[in-house]
All heavy atoms as an XYZ file, in Angstrom:
936
protein
N      -9.284    -22.489     10.468
C      -9.129    -21.082     10.065
C      -8.311    -20.405     11.126
O      -8.577    -20.496     12.314
C     -10.485    -20.452      9.882
C     -10.403    -19.049      9.364
S     -11.991    -18.641      8.701
C     -12.174    -17.055      9.217
N      -7.341    -19.571     10.710
C      -6.452    -18.865     11.644
C      -7.041    -17.492     11.957
O      -7.488    -16.824     11.089
C      -5.029    -18.706     11.019
O      -4.557    -19.983     10.644
C      -4.112    -18.038     11.961
N      -7.062    -17.205     13.227
C      -7.500    -15.853     13.633
C      -6.346    -14.856     13.538
O      -5.371    -14.937     14.271
C      -7.984    -15.960     15.110
C      -8.536    -14.628     15.615
O      -8.376    -13.570     14.994
N      -9.174    -14.652     16.734
N      -6.458    -13.908     12.636
C      -5.360    -12.976     12.350
C      -4.961    -12.184     13.594
O      -3.792    -11.844     13.779
C      -5.713    -12.022     11.203
C      -4.588    -11.099     10.840
C      -4.939    -10.262      9.663
C      -3.910     -9.210      9.477
N      -3.143     -9.052      8.477
N      -5.891    -11.881     14.488
C      -5.552    -11.068     15.644
C      -4.694    -11.827     16.641
O      -4.104    -11.186     17.502
C      -6.882    -10.682     16.354
O      -7.515    -11.798     16.898
N      -4.454    -13.152     16.467
C      -3.597    -13.842     17.393
C      -2.221    -14.035     16.799
O      -1.346    -14.518     17.488
C      -4.198    -15.210     17.728
O      -4.337    -15.974     16.562
C      -5.518    -15.090     18.466
N      -2.029    -13.713     15.482
C      -0.707    -13.819     14.879
C       0.179    -12.659     15.282
O      -0.255    -11.519     15.316
C      -0.846    -13.888     13.366
C      -1.611    -15.068     12.794
C      -1.728    -14.934     11.260
C      -0.932    -16.360     13.147
N       1.454    -12.947     15.555
C       2.390    -11.907     15.868
C       2.741    -11.074     14.634
O       2.987    -11.676     13.546
C       3.636    -12.449     16.501
N       2.719     -9.784     14.735
C       3.039     -8.908     13.613
C       4.545     -8.773     13.336
O       4.938     -8.459     12.240
N       5.361     -9.060     14.313
C       6.806     -9.013     14.116
C       7.468     -7.689     14.589
O       6.835     -6.717     14.890
N       8.802     -7.772     14.653
C       9.640     -6.655     15.017
C      10.710     -6.536     13.945
O      11.482     -7.463     13.732
C      10.327     -6.857     16.377
C       9.306     -7.008     17.501
C      11.276     -5.703     16.674
C       9.860     -7.425     18.855
N      10.733     -5.406     13.233
C      11.751     -5.201     12.205
C      12.644     -4.070     12.613
O      12.216     -3.126     13.307
C      11.137     -4.937     10.826
O      10.293     -3.823     10.859
N      13.898     -4.136     12.179
C      14.925     -3.096     12.531
C      15.625     -2.699     11.267
O      16.048     -3.534     10.438
C      15.926     -3.665     13.557
C      15.199     -4.036     14.868
C      17.046     -2.705     13.816
C      15.971     -4.849     15.806
N      15.731     -1.370     11.087
C      16.478     -0.798      9.924
C      17.401      0.258     10.455
O      16.960      1.244     11.026
C      15.441     -0.258      8.930
C      16.065      0.230      7.678
N      15.468      1.118      6.831
C      17.242     -0.064      7.079
C      16.248      1.318      5.785
N      17.312      0.629      5.907
N      18.718      0.019     10.280
C      19.724      0.929     10.835
C      20.396      1.732      9.772
O      20.805      1.222      8.693
C      20.743      0.153     11.590
N      20.561      3.032     10.010
C      21.193      3.961      9.084
C      22.260      4.765      9.800
O      21.996      5.341     10.808
C      20.204      4.881      8.432
C      20.902      5.907      7.444
C      19.143      4.141      7.631
N      23.480      4.727      9.290
C      24.573      5.572      9.800
C      24.456      6.902      9.188
O      24.884      7.114      8.031
C      25.918      4.893      9.389
C      27.140      5.741      9.749
O      26.967      6.863     10.261
O      28.266      5.252      9.492
N      23.791      7.824      9.882
C      23.485      9.150      9.252
C      24.738     10.048      9.245
O      24.740     11.036      8.527
C      22.323      9.863      9.906
C      22.520     10.076     11.396
C      21.008      9.089      9.658
C      21.447     10.955     12.012
N      25.770      9.664      9.955
C      27.014     10.464      9.913
C      27.653     10.349      8.524
O      28.381     11.207      8.097
C      27.978     10.094     10.991
O      28.521      8.780     10.758
N      27.418      9.208      7.844
C      27.975      8.984      6.537
C      26.882      8.854      5.454
O      27.205      8.680      4.281
C      28.897      7.771      6.546
C      30.086      7.921      7.500
C      31.041      6.782      7.420
N      30.480      5.543      7.900
C      30.938      4.345      7.608
N      31.976      4.214      6.731
N      30.392      3.258      8.094
N      25.669      8.882      5.840
C      24.537      8.756      4.958
C      24.430      7.433      4.239
O      24.090      7.393      3.071
N      24.686      6.333      5.025
C      24.679      4.984      4.393
C      23.889      4.008      5.289
O      23.810      4.219      6.493
C      26.046      4.464      4.138
C      26.879      4.343      5.470
C      26.807      5.334      3.144
C      28.223      3.647      5.309
N      23.360      2.945      4.703
C      22.802      1.840      5.487
C      23.925      1.298      6.414
O      25.099      1.241      6.020
C      22.350      0.798      4.516
C      22.265      1.493      3.200
C      23.242      2.610      3.268
N      23.587      0.912      7.628
C      24.524      0.437      8.614
C      24.805     -1.078      8.436
O      24.595     -1.878      9.320
C      24.083      0.727     10.024
N      25.306     -1.427      7.243
C      25.649     -2.811      6.969
C      26.765     -3.289      7.935
O      27.781     -2.643      8.108
C      26.218     -2.918      5.545
O      26.638     -4.224      5.247
N      26.529     -4.413      8.585
C      27.499     -4.950      9.547
C      27.286     -4.546     11.013
O      27.925     -5.095     11.907
N      26.382     -3.577     11.240
C      26.089     -3.194     12.631
C      25.496     -4.387     13.378
O      24.492     -4.962     12.918
C      25.116     -2.016     12.659
C      24.660     -1.626     14.065
C      25.738     -1.031     14.887
C      23.461     -0.680     13.942
N      26.122     -4.798     14.468
C      25.587     -5.950     15.211
C      24.612     -5.454     16.266
O      24.755     -4.339     16.845
C      26.678     -6.788     15.833
O      27.500     -5.989     16.658
C      27.546     -7.416     14.805
N      23.675     -6.335     16.620
C      22.685     -6.035     17.639
C      22.253     -7.276     18.346
O      22.437     -8.375     17.852
C      21.499     -5.276     17.042
C      20.682     -6.069     15.971
C      19.454     -6.722     16.617
C      20.231     -5.125     14.906
N      21.621     -7.070     19.504
C      21.081     -8.154     20.285
C      19.681     -7.723     20.759
O      19.518     -6.582     21.246
C      21.925     -8.483     21.489
C      23.261     -9.116     21.132
C      24.230     -9.121     22.302
N      24.452     -7.817     22.974
C      25.080     -6.783     22.508
N      25.612     -6.840     21.265
N      25.225     -5.683     23.178
N      18.671     -8.566     20.566
C      17.342     -8.266     21.022
C      16.943     -9.302     22.074
O      17.026    -10.476     21.870
C      16.344     -8.332     19.854
C      14.856     -8.091     20.188
C      14.644     -6.679     20.629
C      13.969     -8.436     18.950
N      16.530     -8.780     23.242
C      16.198     -9.657     24.381
C      14.756     -9.345     24.799
O      14.265     -8.188     24.777
C      17.133     -9.367     25.555
O      18.442     -9.683     25.159
N      14.095    -10.414     25.317
C      12.805    -10.293     25.948
C      13.097    -10.206     27.452
O      13.762    -11.084     28.010
C      11.928    -11.497     25.592
C      10.555    -11.505     26.295
C       9.702    -10.327     25.890
C       9.850    -12.820     25.915
N      12.649     -9.175     28.111
C      12.916     -8.988     29.530
C      11.817     -9.609     30.356
O      10.770     -9.947     29.876
C      13.088     -7.483     29.838
C      14.104     -6.736     29.039
C      14.195     -5.287     29.443
C      15.533     -7.388     29.142
N      12.062     -9.765     31.636
C      11.114    -10.384     32.556
C      11.872    -10.993     33.705
O      13.022    -10.679     33.922
N      11.217    -11.912     34.383
C      11.859    -12.593     35.464
C      13.135    -13.347     34.986
O      14.134    -13.402     35.679
C      10.927    -13.629     36.123
C       9.820    -12.937     36.959
C       8.951    -13.983     37.612
O       9.459    -15.055     37.995
O       7.739    -13.670     37.771
N      13.058    -13.946     33.832
C      14.194    -14.641     33.220
C      14.434    -14.036     31.822
O      14.026    -14.553     30.839
C      13.848    -16.101     33.054
C      13.630    -16.857     34.347
C      14.877    -17.139     35.081
O      15.892    -17.371     34.481
N      14.866    -17.079     36.390
N      15.179    -12.866     31.797
C      15.453    -12.240     30.442
C      16.269    -13.185     29.589
O      17.040    -13.937     30.100
C      16.271    -11.013     30.841
C      16.114    -10.817     32.273
C      15.758    -12.141     32.847
N      15.936    -13.165     28.306
C      16.708    -14.009     27.381
C      16.792    -13.432     25.979
O      15.851    -12.673     25.600
C      16.153    -15.460     27.324
C      14.811    -15.632     26.709
C      14.626    -15.944     25.392
C      13.658    -15.437     27.501
C      13.395    -16.098     24.811
C      12.379    -15.596     26.945
C      12.293    -15.912     25.608
O      11.020    -16.079     25.062
N      17.871    -13.668     25.328
C      18.114    -13.148     23.983
C      17.240    -13.948     23.005
O      17.305    -15.163     22.944
C      19.573    -13.298     23.678
C      20.026    -12.709     22.383
C      21.539    -12.813     22.176
O      22.256    -12.034     22.805
O      21.944    -13.772     21.477
N      16.500    -13.212     22.145
C      15.684    -13.871     21.144
C      16.239    -13.690     19.772
O      15.834    -14.440     18.856
C      14.187    -13.469     21.226
C      14.047    -11.963     20.893
C      13.548    -13.824     22.595
C      12.553    -11.591     20.647
N      17.109    -12.720     19.569
C      17.715    -12.552     18.241
C      19.045    -11.805     18.397
O      19.198    -10.957     19.247
C      16.773    -11.721     17.353
N      19.978    -12.150     17.542
C      21.297    -11.510     17.510
C      21.872    -11.607     16.137
O      21.579    -12.615     15.434
C      22.269    -12.063     18.574
N      22.682    -10.672     15.751
C      23.303    -10.750     14.440
C      23.676     -9.365     13.906
O      23.668     -8.401     14.674
N      23.921     -9.309     12.649
C      24.343     -8.083     11.974
C      23.323     -7.650     10.895
O      22.659     -8.461     10.289
C      25.722     -8.233     11.344
N      23.222     -6.347     10.711
C      22.358     -5.772      9.699
C      23.007     -6.076      8.350
O      24.225     -6.089      8.181
C      22.199     -4.274      9.862
S      21.303     -3.869     11.415
N      22.160     -6.320      7.369
C      22.604     -6.618      6.012
C      23.008     -5.386      5.225
O      23.018     -4.268      5.720
N      23.224     -5.551      3.916
C      23.687     -4.458      3.057
C      22.702     -3.317      2.980
O      23.166     -2.126      2.773
C      23.897     -5.025      1.646
N      21.441     -3.504      3.177
C      20.441     -2.406      3.207
C      20.265     -1.808      4.560
O      19.430     -0.916      4.718
C      19.096     -2.906      2.660
O      18.579     -3.890      3.585
C      19.205     -3.537      1.257
N      20.961     -2.304      5.557
C      20.814     -1.789      6.944
C      19.680     -2.534      7.649
O      19.416     -2.207      8.826
N      19.014     -3.457      7.026
C      17.909     -4.192      7.671
C      18.431     -5.449      8.366
O      19.335     -6.110      7.851
C      16.835     -4.553      6.624
C      16.173     -3.269      6.099
C      15.137     -3.577      5.059
O      15.185     -4.561      4.338
N      14.145     -2.705      4.965
N      17.810     -5.727      9.464
C      18.125     -6.923     10.268
C      17.253     -8.029      9.762
O      16.028     -7.993      9.908
C      17.943     -6.676     11.738
C      18.308     -7.804     12.669
C      19.598     -8.335     12.662
C      17.360     -8.307     13.518
C      19.923     -9.386     13.461
C      17.720     -9.396     14.376
C      18.966     -9.923     14.332
N      17.872     -9.080      9.184
C      17.092    -10.202      8.631
C      17.054    -11.321      9.617
O      18.094    -11.954      9.846
C      17.764    -10.672      7.320
C      16.982    -11.744      6.623
O      15.732    -11.908      6.911
O      17.557    -12.460      5.810
N      15.870    -11.572     10.219
C      15.713    -12.581     11.226
C      14.237    -12.974     11.248
O      13.387    -12.132     10.914
C      16.134    -12.041     12.578
C      16.215    -13.040     13.663
N      15.098    -13.442     14.366
C      17.274    -13.770     14.164
C      15.429    -14.381     15.272
N      16.736    -14.554     15.139
N      13.890    -14.159     11.638
C      12.486    -14.588     11.707
C      11.574    -13.722     12.610
O      10.368    -13.760     12.433
C      12.549    -16.029     12.264
C      13.872    -16.517     11.786
C      14.809    -15.325     11.890
N      12.165    -12.955     13.526
C      11.323    -12.065     14.327
C      10.589    -11.018     13.526
O       9.519    -10.540     13.924
C      12.099    -11.356     15.473
C      13.155    -10.465     14.849
C      12.618    -12.307     16.473
C      13.699     -9.358     15.822
N      11.089    -10.705     12.315
C      10.500     -9.697     11.445
C       9.080    -10.151     11.006
O       8.223     -9.325     10.730
C      11.360     -9.336     10.242
O      11.523    -10.517      9.428
C      12.680     -8.785     10.642
N       8.859    -11.434     10.968
C       7.563    -11.949     10.559
C       6.761    -12.451     11.756
O       5.691    -13.055     11.603
C       7.671    -13.052      9.504
O       8.469    -14.147     10.062
C       8.266    -12.502      8.225
N       7.301    -12.201     12.949
C       6.555    -12.567     14.175
C       7.012    -13.778     14.906
O       6.553    -14.044     16.012
N       7.960    -14.546     14.362
C       8.418    -15.748     15.052
C       9.070    -15.388     16.405
O      10.008    -14.597     16.447
C       9.431    -16.519     14.175
O       8.828    -16.868     12.946
C       9.989    -17.760     14.875
N       8.538    -15.937     17.484
C       9.083    -15.725     18.815
C       8.630    -14.436     19.466
O       9.038    -14.182     20.633
N       7.808    -13.638     18.801
C       7.351    -12.353     19.417
C       6.113    -12.605     20.274
O       5.140    -13.126     19.818
C       7.079    -11.326     18.342
C       6.548    -10.041     18.962
C       8.323    -11.038     17.499
N       6.220    -12.196     21.500
C       5.086    -12.303     22.484
C       4.925    -10.935     23.165
O       5.757    -10.076     23.040
C       5.383    -13.413     23.533
C       5.494    -14.791     22.907
C       6.619    -13.103     24.377
N       3.846    -10.838     23.891
C       3.573     -9.591     24.603
C       4.646     -9.448     25.716
O       4.965    -10.444     26.388
C       2.196     -9.649     25.221
C       1.733     -8.404     25.938
C       0.316     -8.576     26.416
N      -0.155     -7.365     26.942
C       0.014     -6.932     28.208
N       0.711     -7.669     29.057
N      -0.464     -5.742     28.610
N       5.195     -8.255     25.850
C       6.165     -8.080     26.895
C       7.097     -6.889     26.658
O       6.879     -6.085     25.740
N       8.082     -6.773     27.459
C       9.102     -5.702     27.402
C      10.371     -6.215     26.742
O      10.849     -7.298     27.144
C       9.379     -5.083     28.754
C      10.451     -3.998     28.670
C       8.134     -4.523     29.373
N      10.880     -5.505     25.785
C      12.072     -5.937     25.024
C      13.160     -4.883     25.174
O      12.891     -3.722     25.491
C      11.725     -6.035     23.518
C      10.768     -7.180     23.212
C       9.421     -7.056     23.416
C      11.264     -8.380     22.706
C       8.570     -8.107     23.106
C      10.419     -9.436     22.446
C       9.045     -9.262     22.602
O       8.216    -10.342     22.339
N      14.347     -5.332     24.891
C      15.530     -4.440     24.886
C      16.398     -4.784     23.717
O      16.694     -5.983     23.528
C      16.282     -4.532     26.199
C      17.419     -3.530     26.332
C      18.051     -3.555     27.672
O      17.493     -2.867     28.617
O      19.035     -4.260     27.853
N      16.721     -3.751     22.936
C      17.658     -3.989     21.824
C      18.935     -3.199     22.100
O      18.854     -2.048     22.593
C      16.986     -3.599     20.453
C      16.603     -2.131     20.376
C      17.892     -3.907     19.273
N      20.027     -3.813     21.877
C      21.331     -3.196     22.089
C      22.152     -3.204     20.758
O      22.342     -4.268     20.188
C      22.133     -3.953     23.174
N      22.537     -2.052     20.325
C      23.248     -1.847     19.104
C      24.760     -1.565     19.408
O      25.061     -0.705     20.200
C      22.688     -0.651     18.295
C      21.303     -0.801     17.925
C      20.229     -0.324     18.702
C      20.948     -1.392     16.709
C      18.941     -0.434     18.315
C      19.642     -1.503     16.288
C      18.628     -1.077     17.132
N      25.645     -2.283     18.757
C      27.105     -2.138     18.982
C      27.673     -1.068     18.112
O      28.478     -1.350     17.178
C      27.816     -3.469     18.753
C      27.360     -4.556     19.735
O      27.186     -4.223     20.932
O      27.203     -5.700     19.315
N      27.381      0.198     18.399
C      27.796      1.328     17.587
C      29.321      1.533     17.578
O      29.885      1.789     16.532
C      27.059      2.602     18.022
S      25.273      2.499     17.898
N      29.936      1.461     18.742
C      31.349      1.649     18.850
C      32.142      0.649     17.957
O      33.014      1.005     17.246
N      31.756     -0.630     18.099
C      32.385     -1.681     17.338
C      32.165     -1.431     15.846
O      33.031     -1.710     14.974
C      31.904     -3.048     17.734
N      30.962     -0.972     15.447
C      30.685     -0.687     14.039
C      31.635      0.378     13.505
O      32.224      0.188     12.425
C      29.178     -0.218     13.949
C      28.842      0.378     12.645
C      28.492     -0.411     11.528
C      28.832      1.793     12.447
C      28.162      0.160     10.299
C      28.488      2.364     11.218
C      28.163      1.534     10.158
O      27.823      2.087      8.954
N      31.817      1.456     14.212
C      32.658      2.543     13.721
C      34.135      2.067     13.751
O      34.887      2.465     12.821
C      32.469      3.822     14.531
C      31.191      4.563     14.082
C      30.179      4.721     15.020
C      31.059      5.044     12.819
C      29.017      5.415     14.588
C      29.948      5.687     12.412
C      28.884      5.862     13.322
O      27.742      6.516     12.897
N      34.560      1.352     14.772
C      35.956      0.857     14.753
C      36.225     -0.046     13.615
O      37.268      0.040     12.936
C      36.229      0.223     16.154
C      36.395      1.228     17.274
C      36.962      0.546     18.579
N      35.897     -0.259     19.198
C      34.971      0.226     20.046
N      34.915      1.509     20.302
N      34.078     -0.614     20.612
N      35.286     -0.929     13.281
C      35.447     -1.867     12.181
C      35.536     -1.109     10.852
O      36.209     -1.592      9.915
C      34.294     -2.894     12.130
N      34.808      0.020     10.780
C      34.863      0.830      9.552
C      36.055      1.793      9.475
O      36.154      2.595      8.566
C      33.545      1.687      9.440
N      36.913      1.706     10.502
C      38.117      2.548     10.606
C      37.744      4.066     10.702
O      38.475      4.905     10.251
C      39.054      2.344      9.378
C      39.415      0.898      9.118
C      40.590      0.454      9.963
C      41.118     -0.910      9.546
N      40.706     -1.986     10.332
N      36.598      4.301     11.347
C      36.178      5.678     11.589
C      36.753      6.064     12.950
O      36.640      5.357     13.946
C      34.652      5.803     11.648
C      34.027      5.320     10.342
C      34.192      7.248     11.991
C      34.395      6.113      9.142
N      37.457      7.203     12.978
C      38.094      7.639     14.220
C      37.007      8.089     15.212
O      36.215      9.021     14.919
C      39.053      8.817     13.929
C      39.862      9.176     15.179
C      40.913     10.211     14.853
O      41.419     10.250     13.702
O      41.253     10.934     15.747
N      36.973      7.454     16.331
C      36.089      7.817     17.452
C      36.872      7.873     18.738
O      38.003      7.319     18.822
C      34.903      6.841     17.628
C      35.395      5.387     17.895
C      33.997      6.865     16.358
C      34.288      4.409     18.213
N      36.451      8.601     19.747
C      37.134      8.682     21.011
C      37.308      7.338     21.688
O      36.554      6.421     21.444
C      36.300      9.619     21.888
C      35.332     10.304     20.977
C      35.196      9.389     19.789
N      38.316      7.266     22.542
C      38.495      6.048     23.342
C      38.602      6.446     24.823
O      39.569      7.037     25.187
C      39.807      5.309     22.903
C      39.996      4.022     23.654
O      39.021      3.516     24.281
O      41.108      3.480     23.630
N      37.568      6.200     25.597
C      36.372      5.452     25.285
C      35.405      6.186     24.381
O      35.360      7.428     24.387
C      35.727      5.152     26.587
C      36.136      6.317     27.485
C      37.549      6.694     27.007
N      34.639      5.438     23.616
C      33.690      6.040     22.675
C      32.553      6.767     23.451
O      32.115      6.321     24.505
C      33.066      4.903     21.799
N      32.129      7.884     22.942
C      31.004      8.608     23.474
C      29.764      7.673     23.465
O      29.049      7.543     24.405
C      30.718      9.896     22.780
C      29.511     10.640     23.323
C      29.598     11.357     24.524
C      28.310     10.578     22.659
C      28.509     11.971     25.053
C      27.186     11.208     23.182
C      27.301     11.945     24.383
N      29.490      7.089     22.256
C      28.361      6.151     22.083
C      28.950      4.814     21.733
O      29.457      4.619     20.628
C      27.433      6.645     20.993
C      26.230      5.712     20.704
C      25.294      5.628     21.942
C      25.438      6.236     19.503
N      28.963      3.929     22.691
C      29.529      2.575     22.455
C      28.397      1.588     22.127
O      28.284      1.100     21.041
C      30.380      2.136     23.629
C      31.193      0.882     23.390
O      31.406      0.564     22.175
O      31.573      0.178     24.317
N      27.563      1.362     23.118
C      26.417      0.444     22.944
C      25.183      1.272     23.172
O      24.966      1.784     24.294
C      26.465     -0.784     23.861
C      27.732     -1.606     23.552
C      25.195     -1.601     23.682
C      27.972     -2.740     24.467
N      24.283      1.391     22.180
C      23.079      2.093     22.312
C      21.966      1.116     22.694
O      21.742      0.119     21.943
C      22.667      2.806     21.010
N      21.327      1.356     23.795
C      20.319      0.414     24.332
C      18.964      1.084     24.328
O      18.817      2.279     24.678
C      20.634     -0.030     25.769
O      21.942     -0.567     25.744
C      19.685     -1.064     26.278
N      17.948      0.385     23.844
C      16.585      0.931     23.758
C      15.590     -0.119     24.293
O      15.618     -1.281     23.849
C      16.256      1.293     22.287
C      14.924      1.926     22.083
C      14.758      3.294     22.381
C      13.842      1.240     21.608
C      13.559      3.945     22.192
C      12.625      1.872     21.399
C      12.487      3.204     21.733
N      14.756      0.266     25.261
C      13.786     -0.622     25.815
C      12.377     -0.216     25.393
O      12.056      0.972     25.383
C      13.876     -0.545     27.356
C      13.086     -1.612     28.074
C      13.369     -1.622     29.539
N      14.719     -2.141     29.768
C      15.220     -2.349     30.943
N      14.518     -2.093     32.064
N      16.448     -2.855     31.095
N      11.651     -1.162     24.936
C      10.225     -0.894     24.421
C       9.290     -2.056     24.803
O       9.722     -3.160     25.081
C      10.269     -0.647     22.938
C      10.726     -1.828     22.095
C       9.758     -2.636     21.494
C      12.056     -2.118     21.962
C      10.167     -3.742     20.725
C      12.448     -3.247     21.219
C      11.491     -4.035     20.575
N       8.012     -1.716     24.789
C       7.012     -2.725     25.085
C       6.164     -3.098     23.866
O       5.878     -2.264     23.006
N       5.802     -4.343     23.849
C       4.849     -4.882     22.807
C       3.601     -5.309     23.535
O       3.627     -6.223     24.310
C       5.469     -6.047     22.016
C       4.419     -6.669     21.123
C       6.701     -5.573     21.184
N       2.520     -4.505     23.316
C       1.245     -4.782     23.926
C       0.366     -5.578     23.000
O      -0.068     -6.669     23.370
C       0.591     -3.473     24.403
C      -0.751     -3.698     25.038
O      -0.964     -4.737     25.717
O      -1.641     -2.854     24.926
N       0.134     -5.033     21.807
C      -0.706     -5.693     20.841
C       0.202     -6.500     19.904
O       0.760     -5.994     18.905
C      -1.494     -4.649     20.061
C      -2.473     -3.901     20.938
C      -3.313     -2.946     20.147
N      -4.057     -2.087     20.979
C      -3.822     -0.762     21.204
N      -2.858     -0.206     20.531
N      -4.547     -0.070     21.988
N       0.344     -7.782     20.174
C       1.226     -8.664     19.451
C       0.874     -8.732     17.956
O       1.777     -8.946     17.130
C       1.250    -10.059     20.127
C       2.092    -11.045     19.315
C       1.764     -9.907     21.535
N      -0.388     -8.562     17.623
C      -0.786     -8.643     16.217
C      -0.263     -7.466     15.397
O      -0.211     -7.609     14.162
C      -2.291     -8.753     16.127
O      -2.861     -7.539     16.629
N       0.166     -6.415     16.037
C       0.722     -5.266     15.275
C       2.201     -5.447     14.958
O       2.880     -6.140     15.696
C       0.523     -3.958     16.058
C      -0.884     -3.592     16.274
C      -1.102     -2.339     17.101
O      -0.088     -1.721     17.531
O      -2.260     -1.994     17.376
N       2.605     -4.852     13.878
C       4.035     -4.845     13.532
C       4.776     -3.698     14.195
O       4.265     -2.572     14.177
C       4.221     -4.770     11.949
C       5.636     -4.942     11.621
N       6.239     -6.198     11.462
C       6.602     -4.039     11.318
C       7.523     -6.017     11.105
N       7.752     -4.722     11.045
N       5.908     -3.950     14.743
C       6.734     -2.930     15.430
C       7.998     -2.745     14.574
O       8.899     -3.598     14.545
C       7.060     -3.333     16.862
C       5.859     -3.272     17.732
C       4.909     -4.272     17.673
C       5.656     -2.211     18.581
C       3.774     -4.244     18.538
C       4.579     -2.147     19.424
C       3.608     -3.128     19.372
N       8.049     -1.578     13.873
C       9.215     -1.260     13.059
C      10.070     -0.265     13.829
O       9.611      0.750     14.309
C       8.826     -0.672     11.707
C      10.004     -0.341     10.819
N      10.883     -1.274     10.399
C      10.381      0.870     10.369
C      11.825     -0.697      9.697
N      11.571      0.594      9.675
N      11.397     -0.589     13.980
C      12.330      0.243     14.699
C      13.371      0.858     13.754
O      14.337      0.235     13.439
C      13.035     -0.549     15.811
C      12.103     -1.253     16.800
C      12.945     -2.055     17.813
C      11.172     -0.275     17.513
N      13.159      2.059     13.245
C      14.209      2.741     12.437
C      15.274      3.324     13.360
O      14.924      4.202     14.187
C      13.440      3.813     11.676
C      12.118      3.984     12.366
C      11.921      2.776     13.289
N      16.483      2.857     13.297
C      17.549      3.288     14.147
C      18.511      4.181     13.319
O      19.117      3.712     12.375
C      18.311      2.056     14.690
C      19.467      2.350     15.564
C      19.281      3.021     16.791
C      20.721      1.937     15.257
C      20.369      3.278     17.600
C      21.819      2.206     16.065
C      21.625      2.852     17.246
N      18.613      5.419     13.664
C      19.486      6.383     12.989
C      20.509      6.799     14.037
O      20.228      7.165     15.173
C      18.736      7.643     12.590
C      17.362      7.409     11.958
C      17.417      6.812     10.606
C      16.023      6.801      9.990
N      15.833      5.739      9.104
N      21.797      6.775     13.628
C      22.882      7.042     14.619
C      24.110      7.682     13.983
O      24.339      7.660     12.818
C      23.210      5.771     15.345
C      23.923      4.749     14.454
C      25.282      4.509     14.577
C      23.225      4.002     13.581
C      25.946      3.595     13.783
C      23.852      3.043     12.784
C      25.188      2.851     12.874
N      24.919      8.339     14.906
C      26.218      8.880     14.622
C      27.097      8.450     15.774
O      26.622      7.828     16.728
C      26.148     10.409     14.551
O      26.076     10.964     15.899
C      24.973     10.925     13.716
N      28.376      8.801     15.739
C      29.224      8.493     16.923
C      28.780      9.292     18.180
O      29.259      9.043     19.285
C      30.608      8.957     16.485
C      30.610      8.850     15.007
C      29.190      9.241     14.594
N      27.865     10.256     18.018
C      27.524     11.164     19.122
C      26.097     11.060     19.608
O      25.707     11.738     20.547
C      27.772     12.606     18.676
C      29.173     12.725     18.209
C      29.626     12.904     16.866
C      30.359     12.641     18.976
N      30.948     12.910     16.832
C      31.482     12.789     18.108
C      30.615     12.475     20.327
C      32.766     12.720     18.506
C      31.929     12.483     20.765
C      32.997     12.582     19.888
N      25.270     10.179     19.004
C      23.920      9.994     19.480
C      23.115      9.153     18.514
O      23.581      8.756     17.491
N      21.867      8.931     18.946
C      20.971      8.126     18.060
C      19.492      8.511     18.261
O      19.153      9.202     19.203
C      21.145      6.634     18.405
C      20.635      6.187     19.728
C      19.347      5.675     19.883
C      21.469      6.206     20.850
C      18.866      5.248     21.111
C      21.007      5.819     22.095
C      19.712      5.306     22.224
N      18.714      8.111     17.327
C      17.274      8.313     17.331
C      16.628      6.947     17.001
O      17.090      6.249     16.092
C      16.852      9.320     16.265
O      15.462      9.364     16.150
N      15.662      6.578     17.802
C      14.940      5.336     17.543
C      13.525      5.551     17.965
O      13.245      6.082     19.050
C      15.621      4.195     18.355
C      15.253      2.798     17.879
C      16.369      1.813     18.249
C      13.955      2.305     18.418
N      12.571      5.115     17.164
C      11.152      5.294     17.471
C      10.374      4.214     16.750
O      10.968      3.389     16.024
C      10.717      6.682     16.927
C      11.052      6.922     15.487
C      10.163      6.609     14.425
C      12.289      7.463     15.112
C      10.443      6.795     13.147
C      12.596      7.664     13.785
C      11.704      7.348     12.821
N       9.109      4.131     17.049
C       8.271      3.120     16.330
C       7.848      3.757     15.002
O       7.136      4.747     14.977
C       7.020      2.788     17.168
C       6.251      1.698     16.458
C       5.068      1.267     17.198
N       4.332      0.259     16.399
C       3.094     -0.195     16.662
N       2.537      0.214     17.784
N       2.574     -1.082     15.901
N       8.336      3.134     13.972
C       8.057      3.649     12.630
C       6.734      3.031     12.089
O       6.006      2.303     12.787
N       6.398      3.396     10.929
C       5.175      2.921     10.214
C       5.225      1.420     10.028
O       6.283      0.858      9.802
N       4.132      0.800     10.182
C       4.022     -0.653     10.056
C       3.892     -1.072      8.606
O       3.484     -0.408      7.765
C       2.847     -1.214     10.849
């Protein structure tokens, strides 16, 4: 029998380009576990709904610790042919967060424009 409290709840990411009111399809990101030997545990692009589809969403590879997610906002806007300053005001948005209770789900709703972003722990 599996003890549910020992299963990882996962980390999910949902990105929305609020400057255009659309899901951030194609926004690339990197998620790393920090520590003595930081390492990347997930990387890729958000899908058509703005959600990042990766096994971490169901808990694969998620352990207790400090994480950092980096969103490539400048590259996203340049690829969409949206005029932004050079250098971009917001190029790479980085957010550091901790996972204490691994059994809980950590949802990260990322809302952004070329001028700033909001990221918080959303509902599980």
